[in-house]
C-alpha positions, 0 to 999 in steps of 0.5 A, a space after each residue: 847714679 839712679 837713686 830709688 826708694 826701697 819702699 817704692 813700687 811695691 806690688 799689693 799682691 805677691 804670690 812669690 817673693 819679689 827679687 830685684 838686683 839694686 847693685 852688682 859687681 865682681 865682688 858684691 851683689 845687693 838685692 831688694 827682696 820683698 816678701 809678703 808672708 812667703 816662707 821656705 818649706 819645713 826642714 828646707 836648708 839653703 846651701 849656698 857658696 856665697 856669704 849673705 848678710 841680711 837686713 830686715 827694713 820692715 816687718 820681721 823674719 825668722 832665721 834658723 841656723 
């Protein structure tokens, strides 16, 4: 198993979110998403067919539903 630290190799400047797949199988996908202030356009709605669980490891986030 190749273990990595979620806080390693974070670029200083990001114009867009950085999304890396950490683990993927037929039933699950775990991604590391690094955001430095990016946000969705006002009144934008994500409509997806899969369930999502989110954890913020550092900083803060606002999720509206």
